N, C-alpha and C positions, 0 to 999 in steps of 0.2 A: 504494500500500500504506500503510495508516494506521500509527500508532505501535505499536498493540498487535500488528499483524501483523509489523511490523519487529522488535519485541522477540522475538516467538515464533520468527521465522526466525533471528534471531541466536542464540537459545538452542539451537535445533536444530542450527545450523551448528557451534557449539562442541561440542555433544554428539557430532556425527558426526566432527568433527575428532579428538576423543579416541578414538573407536572406530577411526578410520582409522589413527591413530598406533600404537594397540595391535595392530591387525591387520597393519600393515606390518612389525612386529617379529617376526611369526611367520615361520618359514621356508616355503619352497615346499612344497606337499603331498608331493612326492617326498622332499625332505629330511626332512620331518616323519615320514614312515614309516620312513626309515632310522634316525632317532633313536629312534623307538618300538621298532623291532626290536632296537636295541642295548640299550635299557632292559629289554626282555623277557628278553634273554639274561642281563643282570646280575642282574635280579630272580630269575630261575630258579635261579641259583647261591646268592644270598643266602637266599631263602625255603626252598630245599631244605636249606640248612645249619641253619636254625633248626627244621626239621621241620614246617612248616605243612601242615595237612591238613584235610579236611572229609569228612563222611559224605553220600554221594549219596542223596537222598530216594528212597524206593521200593525200591531195591536194597540199601540199607544198606552199600554198598561204600565203603571208605575210600579217598579220593583224596589223593595226596601230590604235591608239586611235583617235577617232573623237572628235574634240572640239565642244561641244554643246553650248558654250558661244560665238561662232562666229555668224555672220549674218545668215548663212545657218542653223546653229543649232537652233537659236532662232525662225526662221521662222518655222522650223519643229516642235518645241515644241508647238507653238501657233496653227498651222493649224491641228495638229494631236491629240490635247488634247481630243476632243470628241470621235474620233475613238479609242484612247487608252482605254477609259472607256467602250464604247459600245462593243468593240471587246475583252474585258478582258474575257477569257474563263470561269472562275468560276462564273461570274456574272449571265449570263443567265441560266447556269446549275443549280445553287443553287436555284435561284428564282423559276424556273419551278418545280423542284422536291419538294420544300417546299410548293407549292400550295396543293399538295396531302397530304404530311405529316402534314402540318399545320391544314388542315381540319380534319384529323384523330385525332389530339390532341384536337382541339377545340370542337369537337362533344363528346369527352369522350371515343372514341373507344380505344385509346392506354391505358388509365388508366384502363378501364374495362378488357382489355386483360391481363394486368399485374396482376391485382387482381385475376382474374380467374386462371391464371397459378400457382401462388404461393399458393393460398388457396386449390387448388386441389392436391397438392403434398403430398405424405405420409411424416410423421414426420421425418423418417430416411433420406429422400432425400431432406428435406427442404433447407439445405444449398447449395448443388449443383444446385438445381432448382432456388434458389434466385440469385446465381452467374450467371447462364446461362441467366436468365431473365434480369439481369443487363447488360450483354454483348449485348444481342439481343435488349434490350431496347434502345440502342444507335441509332437505326433506327429513333427514335423520337428526335434525336440530344440532346439538353440539357434538354429536358423535363424529361428524366429518372432520373436526379439528384433530381428533386423536387417531382416526383410522387412515385418512388419506395421505397426509404428509410423509409418514415413513414409507408407505408404498411408493409414492412419487420419487423419494430419494433413492430407493433401490432400483427403480426403473431407469432413472438418470444414470446411476452408476453402471448398470448392466450394459448401457449403450455408449459408455465412455465419456459421459458428461458429469459435471460436478453434482454430487448428491445434495449439497447445500442449496444449490440453485433450484433443484427440484422441491426441496422443503419450502423455500421462499415463495416460489410461484404458486404452489398449492395453498399455502397458508394465506397468501394475499387473496387468492380467489375465494376461499371459504369465508375469510373474515371481511374483506372489502366488498364482496358481493353477497353478503349475508341475506339481503332481501330479494335479490334477483333469483328467478327460478322459471322453469317451464311448466311446473305443476303447482297446485295449491299445497301449501305446507302448513305445519302447525303454527308457524309464526303468523300467517294470514289470519288464522282463527283467533290466536291470542290478541293480536292488535285490534281486530274487529270488535271484540268485546269492550275494550277500553275506549275505542273511537265511538262506538254506539252509546256508551254511558255518557261520554263527554258531550255528544251531539244532543242528548236529551236536555241539556241545560238551555239550549236555544229552541229545540223543537222536541217536545215530549213524545211525539208520534213517529220520530225518525227510526227507520229500520235499515240496517246496513247488511251487506253480504260479504262473505269471506273472499269473494272474487272481485271486490271493488277496485283492486289495482292490477288485475290479472293481465290485461293486454299490455299495460305499461311495463310490467315486470318481465314478460316474455321478450319484448324488444330490448329491455335493459340487459338481459342475459347475453344476447348476441353482441351488443355494444361492448360489454365488459370483456367478452372473449377476445374481441379485436384489440381493445386497449391493453389487456393483460399480455397478449401474445407479443405486441409491439414492445412493451416495456421489457419483457423477458429477453428478447433478442437484442434490444438496443442497449440495455443497462445491466441486467442481472447476470446473464451468462458471461459476457465479457469481463465483468467485475471479478467473478470468482474463478474464471479460467478452468483449466483441466484439473481433474482430481488425481492426486498422486498417491493416495493411501491404498489400503487393502480393499479389494473389490468383493462385495458380498452379492449373492444372487437372490433374486426374488423367487420364492418358491411358487411354482405353478399351482393352479387349482387341483385339488385332489379329485379322484373319481367320484367320491361321495358329494363333494361340493358341486361338481358339474351336473350330477344327477339332480341335486337339489335345485339348482338354477333352472334346469330344464322343466321340472314340474312347477316351479314358481312362475315361470314364463307362461306355461300352458294355462294355469289357473288365472293369471292376470288377464290373458287374452279372453278367456271365457267370461270372466267377470265384466270386462269392458264391453264385450258384445251384448251381454244381458242388460247392462245399464243403458247402452246405446238404444236398444229396442224400447226402453221405457221413456226415452226423452226425444228421440229423433222424429217418430211419427207425431202428427198433430194431436192424435188422441192417445198418446202414450200414457202409461200408468203414472208416471211422475211429472206429467204436464199439469197445468192448472185445469181441474175438472170442468170449470165453467167456460173459460175463455180459450183454453189450449195454449196459453202463454208459456214461454220457456223462462223468461226473466222472473216472473212472479209465480213460481211453480214449487211444488214439493221438493223437486230436485235441488233447487237453489237454497231453499230454507233447510234442507236436510243434508247439506254438503258435508257436515262433520261426520255423521254416521256413515255416509258413503265413503269418506276418506278412511274411516276406521276399518271397513271391510276390504278396501283397496289394499291396505297393508297387511291386515290380519290373515286373510285367506292365503295369499302367496307365502306369507311367513310360515303358516302351518304346513303348507305343501313342501316348502324348503326344509323345514325342521324334520318332518317325517321322512322325506327321501334321503336326507343327509344323516339321519339317525341322531340328530341333535334333540329330537323330540321322540320319546319312546312310549309316553303315556300322557293322559290328561293331567297328571300331577306335574309333569315337566312343563306343560303349557302354563299352568297356573303359577308355578314357581318363577318362570321367566317373566310373566306379566307382573307378578308381585315385585320382582326386583326392579323392573323398569319404573313402576309407579313409586317405589320407595325412593328412587333417585329424585323424585319430584317433591320430596318433603320440603326443601327450602322454598320452592315456589308456592306451595300450599300455605305455609306460614306467611309469606309475603302477601299472598292474595287476601288473607284474613285482615292484615293490618291496612293494606292499600284500600280494601273495600270500605273500611270504616272512614278513612280519610276522605275518599271521594264522596261518600254519602254525606259527611259533614259539610263538605264544600258545596254540594248541591243544595242541601237543606238551608244553608245560611244565605244563599243567593249571592254570595261574594263572587262566585265564578261568573254568573250572569252579568252582574254589574261591571266586573272587570272587562268582560268581553265586549259589552256595549260601549263602555268608556274608551277601551282600546280601539275599537272599530271607528268611533267618532274621531279619535285623535289621528288615526291613520288617514282618514278621509280629509281632515283639516290640513294635514301635512301633504296631501296628495301623494302619499306613499302607499299605493295599492298595486294590484296587478302583478306582473312577473317579478319586478324588483323586490316587492314585499315577500313573495314566496321564496326567492333565492336567498334573501336575508334570513328567512326562517330556516332554510337548509343549513346555512352557515352557523346559525345559533345551535342547531341540533348537533352539527359536527363537533363544535367546541365542547358542548356539554358531554358528548360521548367520550372525550378524553379523560373525564373525571368519573363518570358513572357508566360502567360497561353494560349493565343489564338493559336490554331493549325494552322490556316490559316496565321496569322501574322508571326509566326516563319518560316513556310515553304516558305512564300513569300520572307523572308530574306535569308534563307539558300539555297533554291533550285537553284537560278541563279548561285551560285558558285559551289555547290557540284554535281548537276545533270550533267552539261557538263564536269566537271573535271573527274568524274567517267566514263562518256561516252568515253572520250579520252583514258581511260585506258581499254576500251573494255567492260564496264559494262552497262547493260540496265538501263534506267531511272526507270523501275519497281523495281529493287533491291534497288536503292537508296531511292525510296519512301517507300518501305517496311521497310528498316532500320530506316528511319525517324519516321515511325509510331510506331515502337517499342520504340525508345528513347522518343518520345513525350508522350507515354502513361504511362510508368512505374513510373515516378515521379509525375504523376497527383495526386495520393492520398495524398501526403505529401507537396504539394506546397500551401502555404497560398495565392498565387497569383491567384488561381482558385476561382472565385467568390462564387462557391457553397460550398466551405469549411466553410465559415461563416454561410451558411444556415444549414450545417450539425451540427455545434456547437449549433445553435438555436434549432434544433430538439433534440439534446442530452440533452439540459438543461431542456427539458420538464420532463425528468426522473431523472436528477441529476443536481440541480441548481448550484452545486459547480464545475462541470466539466469544464476543461480548454483546451486550445490549446495543451499543452504538453501531456495531457492524450490521446487526440484523435490521435496525431501524433505518440505517442509511440505504439498505437494499430494499426495504419495504416502502420507504417514503415515496419513490417514484410511482408506485402503484396507487397510493392514496391520491397523489396529485393528478395523475392521468385519469384514474377512475372518476375523480371529482369533475374534471373538465368534460370528459365524455358524457357523464351522467347528467350534468347540468345542461349541457347542450341538447341532449335528448329530451330532457324535461321542458326546456324552453320551446323546442319544436312542438312537443305535445300540447303545451299550453297555448302557444300562438295559433295553432291550427285547430284548437278546441276539439281534440280527438277524444274518443271515449276511453276512460281509464280501465274499465272492465265492463262486463255485460250489464247494461242499464245504469252505469255510473259514469258521470261526466265531470268536467272541470267546474261548471257552474250549477247551482241548484236549479232544478226544473220546476 
């Protein structure tokens, strides 16, 4: 590494050390929501005392702050605590979808699919295939961070390329493209619940769909593949050069794994054909029984259980064929294990649901949204510049708070209704959040998997440090940000649909 590179790495290391120290001073997300809930209660008393109010656009209704520290407020808090938790939209959605995804992970189906995909790719296409696999691998939520980078490193090594470069490009794809995908994932379901709850501040009748960003995210996937491939060839591989260490070989799929994938594929095809017969005909079973509509149909409202069986049935087929599942007890044990890993989310959901409920009951969110919308209109800061500004805010917040659901639970109750009052759909606010939330993922040390990446890299270079990794990952964040914002701007300016029945502006 020359002097210029050393100075650059030193600067980045100092910058990241500053961010890391600031981030470490933040409390755990659970504690953060407890603090936020307490602040909402205190603010509800203070702001109600001074008589803060706002006029709701359209209805001309005057909204005032409700004091939650009054007798009525305390009774509401105590009696509705359980309902707040059980009625928290992301809770049931995520738990149900993770039953299928978790079983697919525990049986080894996801790992075998990733290995087969990247090993079957021609050498010239290995980089874009790895990036695409990393993006689609987010269907398995955080499992892709652990499974795919070591596989990519071994593949790079086996074809004479530096394994650290393979680690870098794959981690960048999984982290930086965490929201992009070709299929609906558990993240779509998780964010929908929070978005829908926040939208109810402005419109109590609003109903969202897990597919609200689907078209945009499909296009995003291909844009990020192009951007990531260019960065890898232009910066990453030239920087790390040829690997001089001992070469390890990637073990091919076993006969049982191949058999499992074969049966998983057959079951997936059969399932997709059955679902297609229920939605493609105008009188299909999962179409709206009265109008025959696809957008407002049982299929769209039932996307979560449909996702459950999309993963559950192939996972069962794979597990049985590969002998990972020998009895119903094995199935139950693997599902229990995958749900047990969600314990931190369940606790977080309990605390977050209370804070969001207090925020809604107090009317503070509604008044902040109305006042914020009025201020933006007065400053004439609306439209695309406003949305891009929001993306930048989300990107910086992501450097300190890694959890996508925790950040969105904090930001959504303010920005979703605020933008709704300006005429923008919750779908566009969520899409903007997902861009900002993703682009700084590769370079934030607050993401737990960054430490795992460092451990992977030290298998091949014991002296590698945080600065080296960040200097390699930073170009991905920058180029992903540029490419994604340009795509978002095109989508916004041409007023393209973000998903089936979801648009930039409220209809």
